[in-house]
C-alpha positions in Angstrom: 71.9 -61.6 -50.4 73.6 -59.1 -48.2 71.5 -56.1 -46.9 72.7 -52.6 -47.5 74.6 -51.0 -44.7 72.8 -47.9 -43.1 75.1 -45.2 -41.8 74.1 -43.2 -38.7 72.6 -39.8 -39.3 74.0 -37.0 -37.3 71.7 -34.1 -36.0 73.5 -31.7 -38.2 72.6 -33.8 -41.2 68.9 -34.1 -40.0 68.2 -30.3 -39.9 67.4 -29.0 -43.2 69.3 -26.0 -44.4 67.7 -22.6 -43.6 65.8 -21.0 -46.4 67.2 -17.9 -47.8 65.5 -14.6 -46.8 63.7 -12.7 -49.4 64.5 -9.1 -49.2 61.6 -6.5 -49.7 62.3 -3.4 -51.7 62.6 -0.2 -49.7 59.8 1.5 -51.6 57.3 -1.1 -50.4 58.0 -0.8 -46.6 55.2 1.1 -44.5 56.3 4.4 -43.1 57.3 4.4 -39.4 54.7 5.4 -36.8 55.2 9.0 -35.6 55.6 9.7 -32.0 52.3 10.7 -30.2 51.9 14.4 -29.6 49.3 16.7 -28.1 47.1 18.0 -30.8 45.2 21.2 -31.0 41.8 19.6 -30.3 43.2 18.0 -27.1 44.1 21.5 -25.9 40.5 22.7 -26.7 39.1 19.7 -24.8 41.2 20.4 -21.7 40.4 24.1 -21.9 36.6 23.4 -22.2 36.8 21.1 -19.2 38.4 23.7 -17.1 36.0 26.5 -18.3 32.8 24.5 -18.3 33.3 22.2 -15.3 36.2 23.2 -13.0 35.6 27.0 -13.1 31.8 26.9 -12.4 32.4 24.5 -9.5 35.1 26.8 -8.1 32.8 29.9 -8.4 29.9 28.0 -6.9 31.9 26.7 -4.0 33.3 30.2 -3.4 29.8 31.7 -3.4 28.2 29.0 -1.3 30.8 29.1 1.4 31.5 32.8 1.4 28.4 34.7 0.3 25.4 32.4 0.7 23.5 33.2 3.9 22.5 30.4 6.4 18.8 29.5 6.5 17.1 28.3 9.7 14.0 26.1 9.8 11.0 26.1 12.1 8.7 23.1 11.9 5.0 23.0 12.8 2.5 20.1 12.3 -1.3 20.0 12.7 -4.4 18.3 11.6 -8.1 19.2 11.2 -10.2 17.6 14.0 -14.0 17.1 14.1 -15.9 17.2 17.3 -18.9 14.8 17.3 -20.6 15.5 20.7 -23.8 13.7 21.4 -27.0 15.3 22.5 -30.6 14.4 23.4 -31.6 14.6 19.8 -29.5 11.5 19.1 -32.5 9.5 20.2 -34.1 10.7 17.0 -31.5 8.9 14.9 -34.1 7.7 12.5 -35.0 11.3 11.5 -33.3 12.3 8.2 -31.0 15.3 8.4 -29.5 14.7 11.8 -26.7 12.5 10.4 -25.7 15.3 8.0 -25.3 17.7 10.8 -22.9 15.5 12.8 -20.6 14.7 9.9 -18.2 17.0 8.2 -16.6 17.0 4.8 -13.5 14.9 4.4 -12.0 17.6 2.1 -11.3 20.2 4.8 -7.7 19.1 5.0 -7.4 19.2 1.2 -8.8 22.8 1.2 -6.3 23.8 3.9 -3.4 22.3 2.0 -4.3 24.4 -1.1 -4.7 27.4 1.1 -1.2 27.0 2.5 0.2 27.5 -1.0 -2.2 30.2 -2.1 -1.4 33.9 -2.8 -4.1 34.8 -0.2 -2.1 33.4 2.7 1.1 35.0 1.4 -0.7 38.4 1.3 -2.0 38.0 4.9 1.4 36.9 6.3 3.1 39.7 4.4 0.7 42.2 5.9 1.4 40.9 9.4 5.2 40.2 9.3 6.5 42.1 6.2 8.0 39.1 4.4 9.8 41.2 1.9 12.0 42.7 4.7 12.5 39.3 6.4 13.5 37.4 3.2 15.6 40.2 1.8 17.8 40.5 4.9 21.1 39.2 3.6 22.2 41.9 1.1 25.3 40.0 -0.2 23.4 36.9 -1.1 21.8 37.8 -4.4 20.9 34.1 -5.3 19.0 32.9 -2.2 17.5 36.2 -1.0 14.3 37.8 -2.2 14.4 41.1 -4.1 12.6 43.7 -2.0 11.1 45.2 -5.1 9.3 42.0 -6.2 5.6 41.8 -6.8 3.1 39.7 -4.9 3.4 37.1 -7.6 7.2 37.0 -7.2 6.7 36.7 -3.4 4.3 33.8 -3.9 6.8 31.9 -6.0 9.5 32.6 -3.4 7.0 31.4 -0.8 6.9 28.0 -2.5 10.7 27.8 -2.2 10.9 28.9 1.5 7.8 27.0 2.7 7.9 23.2 2.5 4.4 21.8 3.0 4.1 18.0 3.5 0.6 16.4 3.3 -0.2 12.8 4.0 -3.6 11.9 2.5 -3.8 8.7 4.5 -3.4 10.2 8.0 -4.6 13.8 7.0 -1.6 15.3 8.8 0.1 18.5 7.5 3.7 19.4 8.3 5.2 22.8 7.4 8.9 23.8 7.4 9.3 27.6 7.4 12.7 28.9 6.3 14.3 32.3 7.2 17.7 33.8 7.6 17.3 34.0 11.4 15.8 31.5 13.9 13.4 34.0 15.3 12.0 35.0 11.9 11.4 31.4 10.9 9.5 30.8 14.1 7.4 33.9 13.6 6.4 32.8 10.1 5.4 29.3 11.4 3.3 30.9 14.2 1.5 33.2 11.8 0.9 30.4 9.4 -0.6 28.2 12.2 -2.8 31.1 13.3 -4.1 31.9 9.8 -4.7 28.2 9.2 -6.8 28.0 12.4 -8.8 31.1 11.2 -9.4 29.4 7.9 -10.8 26.3 9.5 -13.0 28.5 11.7 -14.3 30.3 8.7 -15.1 27.1 7.0 -16.9 25.8 10.1 -18.8 29.1 10.4 -19.9 29.0 6.8 -21.0 25.3 7.2 -23.0 26.1 10.4 -24.7 29.1 8.8 -25.6 27.1 5.7 -26.9 24.2 7.8 -28.9 26.5 10.1 -30.4 28.4 7.1 -31.4 25.1 5.4 -32.9 23.7 8.6 -34.9 26.9 9.2 -36.2 26.8 5.7 -37.2 23.2 6.1 -38.9 23.9 9.4 -40.9 26.8 7.8 -42.0 24.6 4.9 -43.0 21.8 7.3 -45.0 24.2 9.5 -47.0 25.4 6.5 -47.6 21.9 5.3 -48.9 20.9 8.7 -51.2 23.9 8.9 -52.7 23.2 5.4 -53.2 19.5 6.3 -55.1 20.5 9.5 -57.2 23.1 7.7 -58.2 20.5 5.0 -59.2 18.0 7.7 -61.2 20.7 9.6 -63.0 21.7 6.4 -63.9 18.1 5.7 -65.4 17.6 9.1 -67.3 20.9 8.8 -68.7 19.9 5.4 -69.7 16.3 6.3 -70.6 16.9 10.0 -68.6 13.7 10.7 -65.6 13.7 13.0 -64.4 10.3 11.9 -66.1 8.5 9.0 -64.4 5.3 10.0 -66.1 5.3 13.5 -69.4 6.4 11.9 -69.1 3.6 9.4 -68.4 1.1 12.2 -71.7 2.3 13.8 -73.6 1.8 10.6 -72.1 -1.6 10.2 -73.2 -2.5 13.7 -76.8 -1.5 13.0 -76.7 -3.5 9.8 -75.3 -6.5 11.7 -78.1 -6.3 14.3 -80.7 -6.1 11.5 -79.3 -9.1 9.8 -79.3 -11.0 13.1 -82.9 -9.9 13.7 -83.8 -11.0 10.2 -82.3 -14.4 10.9 -84.3 -14.7 14.1 -87.6 -13.7 12.4 -87.0 -16.1 9.6 -86.4 -18.9 12.1 -89.6 -17.9 13.9 -91.5 -17.8 10.6 -90.3 -21.3 9.7 -91.2 -22.7 13.1 -94.7 -21.1 12.8 -95.2 -22.6 9.4 -94.1 -26.1 10.5 -96.4 -26.0 13.5 -99.3 -24.5 11.6 -99.5 -27.5 9.2 -101.3 -29.5 11.9 -103.8 -26.7 12.5 -105.4 -26.7 9.0 -109.2 -26.8 8.8 -111.2 -29.4 6.9 -111.3 -27.1 3.9 -107.4 -26.9 3.9 -107.2 -23.3 5.2 -105.5 -22.0 8.3 -107.5 -20.6 11.0 -107.8 -16.8 11.3 -105.5 -16.8 14.3 -102.8 -18.7 12.6 -103.2 -16.7 9.4 -102.9 -13.4 11.3 -99.7 -14.6 13.1 -98.2 -15.7 9.8 -99.0 -12.4 8.1 -97.4 -10.5 11.0 -94.3 -12.6 10.9 -94.0 -12.2 7.1 -94.5 -8.5 7.5 -91.8 -8.3 10.1 -89.4 -10.1 7.8 -90.2 -7.9 4.9 -89.8 -4.7 7.1 -86.4 -5.9 8.3 -85.3 -6.7 4.8 -86.4 -3.3 3.6 -84.5 -1.7 6.5 -81.3 -3.8 5.6 -81.6 -2.7 2.0 -82.0 0.9 3.1 -78.9 0.7 5.3 -76.9 -0.9 2.6 -77.9 1.8 0.1 -76.1 4.4 2.4 -72.8 3.0 1.4 -73.3 3.6 -2.3 -74.5 7.2 -2.2 -77.2 8.6 -4.4 -80.6 10.1 -3.6 -79.0 12.5 -1.1 -77.5 9.6 0.9 -74.0 9.6 2.2 -71.4 7.8 0.1 -69.3 6.2 2.8 -66.8 4.7 0.4 -66.0 8.2 -0.9 -66.0 9.7 2.6 -63.7 7.1 4.0 -61.3 7.4 1.0 -61.2 11.2 1.3 -60.7 11.0 5.1 -57.9 8.4 4.8 -56.1 10.6 2.3 -56.5 13.7 4.5 -55.4 11.6 7.6 -52.3 10.3 5.7 -51.4 13.9 4.7 -51.8 15.0 8.3 -49.6 12.2 9.6 -46.9 12.9 7.0 -47.0 16.6 7.8 -46.7 15.9 11.5 -43.7 13.6 11.1 -42.1 16.2 8.7 -42.7 18.9 11.3 -41.1 16.8 14.1 -38.1 16.0 11.9 -37.6 19.6 10.8 -37.9 20.8 14.3 -35.3 18.3 15.5 -33.0 19.3 12.7 -33.4 23.0 13.5 -32.6 22.4 17.2 -29.6 20.3 16.3 -28.4 23.0 13.9 -28.7 25.6 16.6 -26.9 23.4 19.1 -24.1 22.8 16.6 -23.9 26.5 15.9 -23.2 27.2 19.5 -20.0 25.1 19.7 -16.9 24.7 17.5 -17.4 21.5 15.6 -14.1 21.7 13.6 -10.8 23.0 14.9 -7.1 22.9 14.2 -5.1 20.6 16.4 -1.4 21.2 16.4 0.6 18.1 17.3 4.0 19.9 16.8 4.2 23.5 17.9 6.5 26.0 16.0 10.1 25.1 16.9 13.1 27.4 17.3 16.2 26.3 15.3 19.7 26.1 16.9 21.7 25.6 13.7 21.2 26.3 10.0 19.9 23.5 7.8 20.1 25.3 4.5 21.5 25.8 2.0 23.0 22.3 1.7 26.3 23.3 0.2 27.8 19.9 -0.3 24.7 18.5 -2.0 24.4 21.5 -4.3 28.1 21.2 -5.4 27.7 17.4 -6.0 24.7 17.9 -8.1 26.4 20.7 -10.1 29.5 18.6 -10.6 27.4 15.7 -12.0 25.3 18.0 -14.3 28.3 19.9 -15.6 30.4 16.8 -16.2 27.6 15.1 -18.1 26.9 18.2 -20.1 30.6 18.5 -21.0 30.9 14.8 -21.9 27.9 15.0 -24.2 29.3 18.1 -25.9 32.6 16.5 -26.5 31.0 13.3 -28.0 28.9 15.5 -30.3 31.9 17.4 -31.5 33.9 14.2 -32.2 30.9 12.7 -34.0 30.7 15.7 -36.3 34.5 15.6 -36.9 34.4 11.9 -37.9 31.6 12.6 -40.4 33.8 15.0 -42.4 
């Protein structure tokens, strides 16, 4: 069976015929995109940028570079030092009160730091230098100058602007930068501030010395009165009992009692020996001879007398029947003696404290040590014009951008 004959297919025959385009009606076509144009809101945005950002920067730059006066800086640095000089009273280190005199409060620098920002210091510097005149010198600079008609409160606020006080709590160092419109005025302000700070520390030291001396004098007076009362009480005890030292008198009584007990022991031994030897001297009727009997009676009598004496001596320690009560006397004497010893030690401690306070009052224990004397400026450091313009540009630009975003947000909500 013959196979069918396949004819070659040409490329033109392999490509299918293109489909016919479907035409869209004209009323269904979207409108053409209009050409972009500057709207009214765009003009308002441009105008607001010029008015709120560019114009203030231009005005600020003009004022800073043409009207703002140069400010010069004088730097001074100091610290509060404490002098701890030794003396002969240091040997009495165990006496309370001396350590308090040689140490000072660690808050002196903190007090001075607050004083540097106080209205009191501003008033004193104003009285000595006339700060209103110094800081109102540039008449054309109405922004950075001080108004000469300002009150002391206004001057204090302006002081905080023109006086930069740096305080390091770790090292207790204070650095001050005084600003003025001339180098000489800045240095004068720094010198006066240093002088007033030194006077402040001297006043604190004087008050501390006066308080310490007054306290030490009061303690010394109290200790003197206590010692006098203790001595009078001991004197009255001795006059009443006619005994200087009951302990020594008691030792004497105990010595007598010991001798009596020793004598009693000897007599008892002698009596026992007499009895043992007299057993061989009995008569036929079982009685001792008159000689032996008398000796034994005498020995027994001596023993009984010694026992009575011992009992009498012992009865002295218990009191009663007009006898001395040594237990009460010794207790009272020990109490008076302890009071006297305590009063004497308190007197010595108070006297040493008073002498230390007097010695400390004669020298300056605290003083202001300046490690950086007031300097004289050669070129102005303030105002920092470039930094001020940069900060103004950032703030104005951010404020303008936030305003534009808020306006667009309100427009989209409509």
